All heavy atoms as a GROMACS GRO file, in nm:
protein
  594
    1MET      N    1   0.084  -0.121   0.000
    1MET     CA    2   0.001   0.003   0.000
    1MET      C    3   0.085   0.125   0.002
    1MET      O    4   0.060   0.220  -0.074
    1MET     CB    5  -0.094  -0.004   0.120
    1MET     CG    6  -0.194   0.109   0.123
    1MET     SD    7  -0.316   0.081   0.248
    1MET     CE    8  -0.424   0.211   0.220
    2ASP      N    9   0.194   0.125   0.078
    2ASP     CA   10   0.282   0.244   0.085
    2ASP      C   11   0.345   0.272  -0.054
    2ASP      O   12   0.353   0.385  -0.094
    2ASP     CB   13   0.400   0.220   0.183
    2ASP     CG   14   0.355   0.252   0.327
    2ASP    OD1   15   0.270   0.339   0.342
    2ASP    OD2   16   0.413   0.189   0.417
    3HIS      N   17   0.376   0.165  -0.127
    3HIS     CA   18   0.433   0.180  -0.262
    3HIS      C   19   0.335   0.255  -0.356
    3HIS      O   20   0.376   0.346  -0.420
    3HIS     CB   21   0.472   0.043  -0.318
    3HIS     CG   22   0.508   0.048  -0.464
    3HIS    ND1   23   0.631   0.098  -0.504
    3HIS    CD2   24   0.449   0.013  -0.576
    3HIS    CE1   25   0.642   0.094  -0.636
    3HIS    NE2   26   0.525   0.038  -0.682
    4HIS      N   27   0.213   0.212  -0.359
    4HIS     CA   28   0.111   0.273  -0.444
    4HIS      C   29   0.082   0.417  -0.397
    4HIS      O   30   0.063   0.507  -0.480
    4HIS     CB   31  -0.020   0.191  -0.446
    4HIS     CG   32   0.000   0.057  -0.505
    4HIS    ND1   33   0.020   0.048  -0.645
    4HIS    CD2   34   0.006  -0.068  -0.456
    4HIS    CE1   35   0.039  -0.082  -0.675
    4HIS    NE2   36   0.028  -0.155  -0.562
    5TYR      N   37   0.081   0.438  -0.266
    5TYR     CA   38   0.057   0.568  -0.213
    5TYR      C   39   0.165   0.667  -0.256
    5TYR      O   40   0.144   0.776  -0.305
    5TYR     CB   41   0.050   0.560  -0.060
    5TYR     CG   42   0.036   0.694   0.008
    5TYR    CD1   43  -0.079   0.773   0.007
    5TYR    CD2   44   0.146   0.743   0.081
    5TYR    CE1   45  -0.085   0.892   0.066
    5TYR    CE2   46   0.137   0.863   0.147
    5TYR     CZ   47   0.024   0.936   0.139
    5TYR     OH   48   0.014   1.060   0.204
    6LEU      N   49   0.293   0.624  -0.241
    6LEU     CA   50   0.403   0.707  -0.280
    6LEU      C   51   0.407   0.732  -0.430
    6LEU      O   52   0.441   0.841  -0.475
    6LEU     CB   53   0.537   0.645  -0.235
    6LEU     CG   54   0.560   0.652  -0.083
    6LEU    CD1   55   0.688   0.570  -0.046
    6LEU    CD2   56   0.569   0.788  -0.030
    7LYS      N   57   0.366   0.632  -0.507
    7LYS     CA   58   0.360   0.648  -0.654
    7LYS      C   59   0.255   0.752  -0.686
    7LYS      O   60   0.284   0.840  -0.771
    7LYS     CB   61   0.321   0.516  -0.718
    7LYS     CG   62   0.314   0.523  -0.865
    7LYS     CD   63   0.271   0.388  -0.926
    7LYS     CE   64   0.255   0.403  -1.079
    7LYS     NZ   65   0.169   0.304  -1.134
    8ASN      N   66   0.147   0.750  -0.620
    8ASN     CA   67   0.037   0.852  -0.646
    8ASN      C   68   0.087   0.991  -0.604
    8ASN      O   69   0.058   1.085  -0.675
    8ASN     CB   70  -0.092   0.821  -0.571
    8ASN     CG   71  -0.160   0.703  -0.636
    8ASN    OD1   72  -0.145   0.679  -0.753
    8ASN    ND2   73  -0.244   0.634  -0.558
    9LEU      N   74   0.155   1.001  -0.493
    9LEU     CA   75   0.213   1.134  -0.453
    9LEU      C   76   0.308   1.183  -0.560
    9LEU      O   77   0.305   1.303  -0.594
    9LEU     CB   78   0.279   1.124  -0.315
    9LEU     CG   79   0.192   1.120  -0.193
    9LEU    CD1   80   0.279   1.105  -0.072
    9LEU    CD2   81   0.104   1.240  -0.185
   10LYS      N   82   0.395   1.098  -0.602
   10LYS     CA   83   0.494   1.135  -0.700
   10LYS      C   84   0.428   1.180  -0.829
   10LYS      O   85   0.469   1.283  -0.892
   10LYS     CB   86   0.590   1.020  -0.731
   10LYS     CG   87   0.708   1.060  -0.819
   10LYS     CD   88   0.807   0.943  -0.832
   10LYS     CE   89   0.925   0.990  -0.908
   10LYS     NZ   90   1.025   0.880  -0.917
   11GLU      N   91   0.326   1.113  -0.871
   11GLU     CA   92   0.253   1.149  -0.991
   11GLU      C   93   0.183   1.288  -0.979
   11GLU      O   94   0.171   1.358  -1.077
   11GLU     CB   95   0.153   1.040  -1.028
   11GLU     CG   96   0.217   0.913  -1.088
   11GLU     CD   97   0.119   0.801  -1.104
   11GLU    OE1   98  -0.006   0.820  -1.080
   11GLU    OE2   99   0.157   0.693  -1.145
   12CYS      N  100   0.145   1.317  -0.854
   12CYS     CA  101   0.083   1.446  -0.829
   12CYS      C  102   0.181   1.555  -0.795
   12CYS      O  103   0.147   1.663  -0.759
   12CYS     CB  104  -0.020   1.430  -0.714
   12CYS     SG  105  -0.153   1.323  -0.756
   13GLU      N  106   0.311   1.520  -0.798
   13GLU     CA  107   0.417   1.613  -0.773
   13GLU      C  108   0.412   1.670  -0.628
   13GLU      O  109   0.455   1.780  -0.604
   13GLU     CB  110   0.425   1.729  -0.874
   13GLU     CG  111   0.446   1.676  -1.019
   13GLU     CD  112   0.451   1.790  -1.117
   13GLU    OE1  113   0.457   1.909  -1.079
   13GLU    OE2  114   0.454   1.756  -1.237
   14PHE      N  115   0.367   1.587  -0.538
   14PHE     CA  116   0.363   1.626  -0.397
   14PHE      C  117   0.474   1.557  -0.316
   14PHE      O  118   0.488   1.580  -0.200
   14PHE     CB  119   0.228   1.591  -0.332
   14PHE     CG  120   0.115   1.668  -0.383
   14PHE    CD1  121   0.002   1.602  -0.432
   14PHE    CD2  122   0.112   1.803  -0.380
   14PHE    CE1  123  -0.108   1.672  -0.481
   14PHE    CE2  124   0.005   1.876  -0.424
   14PHE     CZ  125  -0.107   1.812  -0.477
   15LEU      N  126   0.550   1.471  -0.381
   15LEU     CA  127   0.644   1.390  -0.305
   15LEU      C  128   0.742   1.468  -0.222
   15LEU      O  129   0.761   1.434  -0.104
   15LEU     CB  130   0.720   1.296  -0.403
   15LEU     CG  131   0.807   1.190  -0.336
   15LEU    CD1  132   0.721   1.103  -0.246
   15LEU    CD2  133   0.873   1.104  -0.440
   16GLU      N  134   0.806   1.570  -0.276
   16GLU     CA  135   0.904   1.647  -0.196
   16GLU      C  136   0.840   1.716  -0.079
   16GLU      O  137   0.891   1.717   0.028
   16GLU     CB  138   0.976   1.742  -0.286
   16GLU     CG  139   1.089   1.676  -0.365
   16GLU     CD  140   1.179   1.780  -0.427
   16GLU    OE1  141   1.216   1.881  -0.364
   16GLU    OE2  142   1.215   1.756  -0.545
   17GLU      N  143   0.728   1.782  -0.106
   17GLU     CA  144   0.663   1.858   0.002
   17GLU      C  145   0.606   1.767   0.110
   17GLU      O  146   0.606   1.809   0.226
   17GLU     CB  147   0.551   1.946  -0.063
   17GLU     CG  148   0.492   2.040   0.040
   17GLU     CD  149   0.390   2.133  -0.025
   17GLU    OE1  150   0.370   2.130  -0.147
   17GLU    OE2  151   0.326   2.209   0.048
   18TYR      N  152   0.554   1.652   0.074
   18TYR     CA  153   0.488   1.564   0.171
   18TYR      C  154   0.552   1.430   0.180
   18TYR      O  155   0.485   1.331   0.206
   18TYR     CB  156   0.341   1.552   0.129
   18TYR     CG  157   0.262   1.681   0.130
   18TYR    CD1  158   0.220   1.741   0.011
   18TYR    CD2  159   0.230   1.741   0.252
   18TYR    CE1  160   0.154   1.860   0.013
   18TYR    CE2  161   0.166   1.864   0.254
   18TYR     CZ  162   0.121   1.921   0.137
   18TYR     OH  163   0.057   2.038   0.138
   19ASN      N  164   0.685   1.423   0.161
   19ASN     CA  165   0.746   1.291   0.163
   19ASN      C  166   0.749   1.217   0.294
   19ASN      O  167   0.773   1.101   0.307
   19ASN     CB  168   0.891   1.305   0.107
   19ASN     CG  169   0.982   1.384   0.197
   19ASN    OD1  170   0.935   1.445   0.294
   19ASN    ND2  171   1.110   1.385   0.165
   20ASP      N  172   0.714   1.291   0.398
   20ASP     CA  173   0.709   1.225   0.537
   20ASP      C  174   0.567   1.188   0.575
   20ASP      O  175   0.544   1.144   0.685
   20ASP     CB  176   0.775   1.316   0.639
   20ASP     CG  177   0.707   1.451   0.650
   20ASP    OD1  178   0.630   1.488   0.560
   20ASP    OD2  179   0.730   1.518   0.752
   21ILE      N  180   0.473   1.199   0.480
   21ILE     CA  181   0.333   1.163   0.508
   21ILE      C  182   0.318   1.008   0.483
   21ILE      O  183   0.341   0.968   0.375
   21ILE     CB  184   0.239   1.238   0.417
   21ILE    CG1  185   0.261   1.384   0.426
   21ILE    CG2  186   0.097   1.197   0.444
   21ILE    CD1  187   0.181   1.458   0.529
   22THR      N  188   0.284   0.938   0.585
   22THR     CA  189   0.264   0.790   0.572
   22THR      C  190   0.124   0.760   0.536
   22THR      O  191   0.033   0.845   0.545
   22THR     CB  192   0.300   0.724   0.706
   22THR    OG1  193   0.207   0.768   0.806
   22THR    CG2  194   0.444   0.756   0.752
   23CYS      N  195   0.098   0.636   0.503
   23CYS     CA  196  -0.038   0.591   0.473
   23CYS      C  197  -0.123   0.606   0.595
   23CYS      O  198  -0.242   0.637   0.587
   23CYS     CB  199  -0.034   0.444   0.426
   23CYS     SG  200   0.013   0.429   0.255
   24ASN      N  201  -0.065   0.586   0.715
   24ASN     CA  202  -0.138   0.599   0.836
   24ASN      C  203  -0.189   0.741   0.856
   24ASN      O  204  -0.304   0.767   0.889
   24ASN     CB  205  -0.053   0.557   0.956
   24ASN     CG  206  -0.139   0.524   1.082
   24ASN    OD1  207  -0.253   0.488   1.070
   24ASN    ND2  208  -0.074   0.540   1.193
   25VAL      N  209  -0.105   0.838   0.827
   25VAL     CA  210  -0.145   0.979   0.836
   25VAL      C  211  -0.256   1.007   0.733
   25VAL      O  212  -0.352   1.071   0.765
   25VAL     CB  213  -0.023   1.075   0.814
   25VAL    CG1  214  -0.069   1.215   0.796
   25VAL    CG2  215   0.077   1.062   0.928
   26PHE      N  216  -0.236   0.954   0.613
   26PHE     CA  217  -0.339   0.969   0.512
   26PHE      C  218  -0.474   0.915   0.557
   26PHE      O  219  -0.576   0.980   0.537
   26PHE     CB  220  -0.290   0.903   0.378
   26PHE     CG  221  -0.392   0.913   0.267
   26PHE    CD1  222  -0.410   1.037   0.198
   26PHE    CD2  223  -0.470   0.805   0.233
   26PHE    CE1  224  -0.505   1.044   0.100
   26PHE    CE2  225  -0.566   0.815   0.135
   26PHE     CZ  226  -0.579   0.934   0.060
   27LEU      N  227  -0.472   0.798   0.617
   27LEU     CA  228  -0.596   0.738   0.666
   27LEU      C  229  -0.660   0.826   0.773
   27LEU      O  230  -0.783   0.839   0.773
   27LEU     CB  231  -0.575   0.597   0.719
   27LEU     CG  232  -0.528   0.493   0.611
   27LEU    CD1  233  -0.492   0.363   0.677
   27LEU    CD2  234  -0.642   0.475   0.512
   28TYR      N  235  -0.582   0.882   0.860
   28TYR     CA  236  -0.637   0.976   0.963
   28TYR      C  237  -0.696   1.095   0.895
   28TYR      O  238  -0.804   1.138   0.935
   28TYR     CB  239  -0.527   1.016   1.061
   28TYR     CG  240  -0.513   0.930   1.184
   28TYR    CD1  241  -0.436   0.816   1.182
   28TYR    CD2  242  -0.584   0.962   1.299
   28TYR    CE1  243  -0.421   0.737   1.296
   28TYR    CE2  244  -0.569   0.884   1.413
   28TYR     CZ  245  -0.489   0.773   1.410
   28TYR     OH  246  -0.479   0.695   1.523
   29VAL      N  247  -0.629   1.158   0.799
   29VAL     CA  248  -0.681   1.271   0.732
   29VAL      C  249  -0.812   1.241   0.666
   29VAL      O  250  -0.907   1.316   0.676
   29VAL     CB  251  -0.578   1.328   0.629
   29VAL    CG1  252  -0.640   1.434   0.540
   29VAL    CG2  253  -0.455   1.384   0.700
   30LYS      N  254  -0.813   1.127   0.599
   30LYS     CA  255  -0.935   1.084   0.530
   30LYS      C  256  -1.052   1.065   0.628
   30LYS      O  257  -1.166   1.109   0.607
   30LYS     CB  258  -0.911   0.954   0.457
   30LYS     CG  259  -1.013   0.919   0.353
   30LYS     CD  260  -0.962   0.805   0.266
   30LYS     CE  261  -1.073   0.762   0.176
   30LYS     NZ  262  -1.034   0.647   0.093
   31LYS      N  263  -1.025   1.003   0.739
   31LYS     CA  264  -1.127   0.978   0.842
   31LYS      C  265  -1.172   1.107   0.907
   31LYS      O  266  -1.292   1.130   0.926
   31LYS     CB  267  -1.076   0.882   0.949
   31LYS     CG  268  -1.178   0.837   1.050
   31LYS     CD  269  -1.301   0.766   0.988
   31LYS     CE  270  -1.272   0.632   0.940
   31LYS     NZ  271  -1.390   0.564   0.888
   32ILE      N  272  -1.082   1.193   0.942
   32ILE     CA  273  -1.116   1.322   0.999
   32ILE      C  274  -1.203   1.401   0.902
   32ILE      O  275  -1.307   1.463   0.942
   32ILE     CB  276  -0.989   1.401   1.040
   32ILE    CG1  277  -0.922   1.330   1.159
   32ILE    CG2  278  -1.022   1.548   1.071
   32ILE    CD1  279  -0.784   1.382   1.186
   33ASN      N  280  -1.167   1.401   0.778
   33ASN     CA  281  -1.244   1.471   0.672
   33ASN      C  282  -1.388   1.414   0.672
   33ASN      O  283  -1.486   1.487   0.657
   33ASN     CB  284  -1.175   1.460   0.540
   33ASN     CG  285  -1.243   1.547   0.437
   33ASN    OD1  286  -1.266   1.668   0.461
   33ASN    ND2  287  -1.270   1.490   0.320
   34SER      N  288  -1.400   1.279   0.668
   34SER     CA  289  -1.530   1.217   0.657
   34SER      C  290  -1.618   1.245   0.784
   34SER      O  291  -1.740   1.252   0.773
   34SER     CB  292  -1.520   1.069   0.631
   34SER     OG  293  -1.479   0.999   0.751
   35LEU      N  294  -1.552   1.262   0.901
   35LEU     CA  295  -1.627   1.283   1.021
   35LEU      C  296  -1.665   1.430   1.044
   35LEU      O  297  -1.747   1.466   1.126
   35LEU     CB  298  -1.546   1.234   1.147
   35LEU     CG  299  -1.528   1.085   1.154
   35LEU    CD1  300  -1.422   1.052   1.266
   35LEU    CD2  301  -1.655   1.010   1.176
   36GLY      N  302  -1.595   1.516   0.974
   36GLY     CA  303  -1.621   1.661   0.986
   36GLY      C  304  -1.527   1.722   1.084
   36GLY      O  305  -1.414   1.750   1.046
   37ASN      N  306  -1.566   1.739   1.203
   37ASN     CA  307  -1.483   1.800   1.306
   37ASN      C  308  -1.488   1.715   1.434
   37ASN      O  309  -1.551   1.754   1.532
   37ASN     CB  310  -1.538   1.945   1.333
   37ASN     CG  311  -1.444   2.023   1.421
   37ASN    OD1  312  -1.330   1.991   1.431
   37ASN    ND2  313  -1.496   2.130   1.478
   38PRO      N  314  -1.431   1.591   1.427
   38PRO     CA  315  -1.445   1.500   1.540
   38PRO      C  316  -1.365   1.536   1.661
   38PRO      O  317  -1.264   1.603   1.655
   38PRO     CB  318  -1.392   1.367   1.477
   38PRO     CG  319  -1.283   1.415   1.382
   38PRO     CD  320  -1.341   1.542   1.326
   39THR      N  321  -1.417   1.487   1.775
   39THR     CA  322  -1.339   1.497   1.898
   39THR      C  323  -1.238   1.377   1.898
   39THR      O  324  -1.253   1.289   1.813
   39THR     CB  325  -1.432   1.478   2.021
   39THR    OG1  326  -1.487   1.350   2.020
   39THR    CG2  327  -1.538   1.588   2.027
   40ILE      N  328  -1.145   1.384   1.989
   40ILE     CA  329  -1.053   1.274   2.000
   40ILE      C  330  -1.126   1.143   2.028
   40ILE      O  331  -1.093   1.040   1.970
   40ILE     CB  332  -0.943   1.299   2.108
   40ILE    CG1  333  -0.848   1.406   2.061
   40ILE    CG2  334  -0.864   1.173   2.140
   40ILE    CD1  335  -0.754   1.368   1.947
   41SER      N  336  -1.224   1.147   2.108
   41SER     CA  337  -1.299   1.026   2.142
   41SER      C  338  -1.372   0.973   2.015
   41SER      O  339  -1.376   0.851   1.991
   41SER     CB  340  -1.405   1.053   2.248
   41SER     OG  341  -1.343   1.088   2.369
   42GLU      N  342  -1.432   1.059   1.934
   42GLU     CA  343  -1.495   1.015   1.808
   42GLU      C  344  -1.395   0.957   1.711
   42GLU      O  345  -1.422   0.856   1.647
   42GLU     CB  346  -1.572   1.134   1.747
   42GLU     CG  347  -1.691   1.180   1.827
   42GLU     CD  348  -1.746   1.314   1.781
   42GLU    OE1  349  -1.675   1.390   1.711
   42GLU    OE2  350  -1.859   1.340   1.817
   43LEU      N  351  -1.280   1.022   1.701
   43LEU     CA  352  -1.175   0.974   1.615
   43LEU      C  353  -1.119   0.839   1.665
   43LEU      O  354  -1.098   0.746   1.583
   43LEU     CB  355  -1.064   1.075   1.605
   43LEU     CG  356  -0.950   1.044   1.510
   43LEU    CD1  357  -1.002   1.028   1.366
   43LEU    CD2  358  -0.844   1.155   1.516
   44THR      N  359  -1.103   0.828   1.792
   44THR     CA  360  -1.056   0.703   1.852
   44THR      C  361  -1.149   0.584   1.815
   44THR      O  362  -1.103   0.477   1.773
   44THR     CB  363  -1.047   0.715   2.005
   44THR    OG1  364  -0.953   0.815   2.039
   44THR    CG2  365  -1.011   0.583   2.075
   45LYS      N  366  -1.277   0.609   1.832
   45LYS     CA  367  -1.374   0.507   1.798
   45LYS      C  368  -1.376   0.473   1.647
   45LYS      O  369  -1.377   0.354   1.610
   45LYS     CB  370  -1.516   0.551   1.842
   45LYS     CG  371  -1.619   0.447   1.826
   45LYS     CD  372  -1.753   0.497   1.880
   45LYS     CE  373  -1.863   0.391   1.863
   45LYS     NZ  374  -1.990   0.434   1.911
   46ALA      N  375  -1.371   0.574   1.563
   46ALA     CA  376  -1.377   0.554   1.420
   46ALA      C  377  -1.252   0.484   1.367
   46ALA      O  378  -1.260   0.403   1.277
   46ALA     CB  379  -1.397   0.691   1.350
   47MET      N  380  -1.137   0.517   1.423
   47MET     CA  381  -1.013   0.456   1.377
   47MET      C  382  -0.979   0.324   1.446
   47MET      O  383  -0.885   0.257   1.412
   47MET     CB  384  -0.893   0.557   1.401
   47MET     CG  385  -0.902   0.680   1.316
   47MET     SD  386  -0.886   0.650   1.137
   47MET     CE  387  -0.718   0.588   1.124
   48GLU      N  388  -1.056   0.295   1.552
   48GLU     CA  389  -1.038   0.176   1.634
   48GLU      C  390  -0.891   0.171   1.691
   48GLU      O  391  -0.824   0.070   1.679
   48GLU     CB  392  -1.071   0.050   1.553
   48GLU     CG  393  -1.214   0.042   1.506
   48GLU     CD  394  -1.244  -0.076   1.423
   48GLU    OE1  395  -1.160  -0.167   1.408
   48GLU    OE2  396  -1.361  -0.081   1.370
   49VAL      N  397  -0.856   0.278   1.753
   49VAL     CA  398  -0.722   0.294   1.817
   49VAL      C  399  -0.742   0.343   1.961
   49VAL      O  400  -0.852   0.388   1.994
   49VAL     CB  401  -0.632   0.386   1.740
   49VAL    CG1  402  -0.600   0.333   1.602
   49VAL    CG2  403  -0.686   0.526   1.725
   50SER      N  404  -0.636   0.342   2.034
   50SER     CA  405  -0.645   0.393   2.174
   50SER      C  406  -0.646   0.543   2.168
   50SER      O  407  -0.603   0.608   2.074
   50SER     CB  408  -0.520   0.345   2.257
   50SER     OG  409  -0.407   0.401   2.207
   51LYS      N  410  -0.696   0.602   2.277
   51LYS     CA  411  -0.701   0.748   2.288
   51LYS      C  412  -0.558   0.811   2.282
   51LYS      O  413  -0.537   0.904   2.209
   51LYS     CB  414  -0.773   0.792   2.413
   51LYS     CG  415  -0.819   0.933   2.410
   51LYS     CD  416  -0.915   0.963   2.526
   51LYS     CE  417  -0.976   1.102   2.513
   51LYS     NZ  418  -1.069   1.127   2.615
   52PRO      N  419  -0.460   0.752   2.353
   52PRO     CA  420  -0.324   0.808   2.343
   52PRO      C  421  -0.269   0.801   2.205
   52PRO      O  422  -0.200   0.891   2.156
   52PRO     CB  423  -0.242   0.721   2.437
   52PRO     CG  424  -0.342   0.671   2.540
   52PRO     CD  425  -0.468   0.649   2.458
   53SER      N  426  -0.300   0.693   2.126
   53SER     CA  427  -0.250   0.675   1.993
   53SER      C  428  -0.312   0.785   1.903
   53SER      O  429  -0.241   0.845   1.822
   53SER     CB  430  -0.285   0.539   1.940
   53SER     OG  431  -0.244   0.523   1.808
   54ALA      N  432  -0.442   0.804   1.912
   54ALA     CA  433  -0.507   0.909   1.834
   54ALA      C  434  -0.458   1.045   1.869
   54ALA      O  435  -0.430   1.129   1.783
   54ALA     CB  436  -0.659   0.897   1.849
   55SER      N  437  -0.442   1.073   1.997
   55SER     CA  438  -0.393   1.204   2.038
   55SER      C  439  -0.252   1.233   1.987
   55SER      O  440  -0.221   1.340   1.945
   55SER     CB  441  -0.393   1.211   2.191
   55SER     OG  442  -0.520   1.206   2.243
   56ASN      N  443  -0.166   1.132   1.995
   56ASN     CA  444  -0.033   1.140   1.945
   56ASN      C  445  -0.031   1.174   1.791
   56ASN      O  446   0.042   1.264   1.747
   56ASN     CB  447   0.048   1.013   1.972
   56ASN     CG  448   0.193   1.028   1.940
   56ASN    OD1  449   0.254   1.133   1.954
   56ASN    ND2  450   0.253   0.917   1.895
   57MET      N  451  -0.110   1.099   1.721
   57MET     CA  452  -0.118   1.122   1.574
   57MET      C  453  -0.171   1.261   1.541
   57MET      O  454  -0.116   1.329   1.452
   57MET     CB  455  -0.201   1.015   1.508
   57MET     CG  456  -0.212   1.028   1.359
   57MET     SD  457  -0.048   1.020   1.272
   57MET     CE  458  -0.026   0.841   1.266
   58VAL      N  459  -0.272   1.303   1.611
   58VAL     CA  460  -0.328   1.438   1.587
   58VAL      C  461  -0.226   1.544   1.621
   58VAL      O  462  -0.210   1.639   1.542
   58VAL     CB  463  -0.458   1.458   1.667
   58VAL    CG1  464  -0.500   1.602   1.671
   58VAL    CG2  465  -0.573   1.372   1.614
   59SER      N  466  -0.150   1.523   1.727
   59SER     CA  467  -0.044   1.622   1.759
   59SER      C  468   0.063   1.628   1.654
   59SER      O  469   0.104   1.738   1.618
   59SER     CB  470   0.023   1.585   1.893
   59SER     OG  471  -0.068   1.599   2.001
   60LYS      N  472   0.105   1.515   1.600
   60LYS     CA  473   0.203   1.506   1.492
   60LYS      C  474   0.149   1.578   1.369
   60LYS      O  475   0.222   1.655   1.306
   60LYS     CB  476   0.237   1.368   1.460
   60LYS     CG  477   0.326   1.298   1.560
   60LYS     CD  478   0.359   1.156   1.515
   60LYS     CE  479   0.443   1.082   1.618
   60LYS     NZ  480   0.475   0.946   1.577
   61MET      N  481   0.023   1.552   1.331
   61MET     CA  482  -0.035   1.609   1.215
   61MET      C  483  -0.051   1.759   1.229
   61MET      O  484  -0.026   1.834   1.134
   61MET     CB  485  -0.171   1.540   1.188
   61MET     CG  486  -0.155   1.392   1.145
   61MET     SD  487  -0.311   1.307   1.146
   61MET     CE  488  -0.404   1.394   1.029
   62ALA      N  489  -0.090   1.805   1.347
   62ALA     CA  490  -0.102   1.948   1.370
   62ALA      C  491   0.036   2.016   1.364
   62ALA      O  492   0.050   2.125   1.309
   62ALA     CB  493  -0.162   1.975   1.508
   63GLY      N  494   0.138   1.949   1.413
   63GLY     CA  495   0.271   1.997   1.404
   63GLY      C  496   0.322   2.015   1.260
   63GLY      O  497   0.407   2.102   1.234
   64LYS      N  498   0.272   1.930   1.171
   64LYS     CA  499   0.309   1.940   1.032
   64LYS      C  500   0.217   2.035   0.949
   64LYS      O  501   0.234   2.054   0.833
   64LYS     CB  502   0.302   1.799   0.967
   64LYS     CG  503   0.411   1.708   1.021
   64LYS     CD  504   0.398   1.568   0.953
   64LYS     CE  505   0.503   1.482   1.016
   64LYS     NZ  506   0.509   1.351   0.946
   65GLY      N  507   0.122   2.087   1.023
   65GLY     CA  508   0.032   2.182   0.953
   65GLY      C  509  -0.078   2.115   0.871
   65GLY      O  510  -0.141   2.180   0.788
   66LEU      N  511  -0.102   1.990   0.899
   66LEU     CA  512  -0.202   1.914   0.823
   66LEU      C  513  -0.341   1.937   0.878
   66LEU      O  514  -0.440   1.908   0.808
   66LEU     CB  515  -0.170   1.762   0.822
   66LEU     CG  516  -0.040   1.728   0.756
   66LEU    CD1  517  -0.009   1.577   0.777
   66LEU    CD2  518  -0.050   1.760   0.604
   67LEU      N  519  -0.353   1.980   0.999
   67LEU     CA  520  -0.484   2.011   1.060
   67LEU      C  521  -0.467   2.106   1.173
   67LEU      O  522  -0.356   2.127   1.221
   67LEU     CB  523  -0.556   1.882   1.104
   67LEU     CG  524  -0.484   1.786   1.203
   67LEU    CD1  525  -0.499   1.835   1.346
   67LEU    CD2  526  -0.544   1.651   1.190
   68LYS      N  527  -0.576   2.166   1.214
   68LYS     CA  528  -0.578   2.259   1.325
   68LYS      C  529  -0.662   2.196   1.434
   68LYS      O  530  -0.762   2.133   1.404
   68LYS     CB  531  -0.634   2.394   1.289
   68LYS     CG  532  -0.546   2.468   1.192
   68LYS     CD  533  -0.604   2.606   1.157
   68LYS     CE  534  -0.517   2.674   1.058
   68LYS     NZ  535  -0.572   2.805   1.020
   69THR      N  536  -0.613   2.212   1.556
   69THR     CA  537  -0.692   2.159   1.669
   69THR      C  538  -0.747   2.274   1.750
   69THR      O  539  -0.696   2.385   1.740
   69THR     CB  540  -0.610   2.070   1.756
   69THR    OG1  541  -0.496   2.148   1.805
   69THR    CG2  542  -0.554   1.952   1.681
   70LYS      N  543  -0.848   2.245   1.828
   70LYS     CA  544  -0.898   2.348   1.922
   70LYS      C  545  -0.938   2.275   2.049
   70LYS      O  546  -0.976   2.158   2.046
   70LYS     CB  547  -1.015   2.421   1.864
   70LYS     CG  548  -1.136   2.346   1.827
   70LYS     CD  549  -1.245   2.435   1.768
   70LYS     CE  550  -1.370   2.354   1.737
   70LYS     NZ  551  -1.475   2.443   1.679
   71ALA      N  552  -0.931   2.342   2.157
   71ALA     CA  553  -0.963   2.284   2.284
   71ALA      C  554  -1.115   2.264   2.295
   71ALA      O  555  -1.192   2.351   2.250
   71ALA     CB  556  -0.912   2.374   2.397
   72TYR      N  557  -1.152   2.157   2.350
   72TYR     CA  558  -1.293   2.127   2.372
   72TYR      C  559  -1.337   2.208   2.493
   72TYR      O  560  -1.276   2.210   2.593
   72TYR     CB  561  -1.312   1.979   2.398
   72TYR     CG  562  -1.459   1.945   2.431
   72TYR    CD1  563  -1.556   1.943   2.333
   72TYR    CD2  564  -1.495   1.911   2.559
   72TYR    CE1  565  -1.690   1.913   2.360
   72TYR    CE2  566  -1.628   1.876   2.590
   72TYR     CZ  567  -1.718   1.877   2.491
   72TYR     OH  568  -1.849   1.845   2.521
   73GLN      N  569  -1.452   2.273   2.476
   73GLN     CA  570  -1.511   2.352   2.589
   73GLN      C  571  -1.643   2.301   2.627
   73GLN      O  572  -1.734   2.288   2.544
   73GLN     CB  573  -1.523   2.501   2.546
   73GLN     CG  574  -1.388   2.569   2.513
   73GLN     CD  575  -1.412   2.706   2.462
   73GLN    OE1  576  -1.518   2.757   2.451
   73GLN    NE2  577  -1.302   2.776   2.432
   74LYS      N  578  -1.659   2.263   2.753
   74LYS     CA  579  -1.786   2.222   2.805
   74LYS      C  580  -1.875   2.342   2.824
   74LYS      O  581  -1.833   2.446   2.867
   74LYS     CB  582  -1.773   2.150   2.940
   74LYS     CG  583  -1.738   2.007   2.926
   74LYS     CD  584  -1.746   1.938   3.061
   74LYS     CE  585  -1.734   1.791   3.050
   74LYS     NZ  586  -1.744   1.727   3.182
   75ASN      N  587  -2.001   2.327   2.789
   75ASN     CA  588  -2.098   2.439   2.812
   75ASN      C  589  -2.168   2.423   2.942
   75ASN      O  590  -2.189   2.327   2.999
   75ASN     CB  591  -2.204   2.438   2.697
   75ASN     CG  592  -2.139   2.478   2.565
   75ASN    OD1  593  -2.040   2.551   2.563
   75ASN    ND2  594  -2.194   2.428   2.458
   0.00000   0.00000   0.00000
């Protein structure tokens, strides 16, 4: 899967700019996009991963500028 993913990136001329994007990151981006604006709990459930795993991935993605996060505020 990584081979085909990298081939597609190369064909789209994104390889240099996004060469550190893994298939796992791509799957997270795709899932986040399909969910809209999910909470970590919603993302955890949808991705079937632990909360620390989802939080870690979201932090990494935010650090790369792939998404923006905001603090959850209880009303």
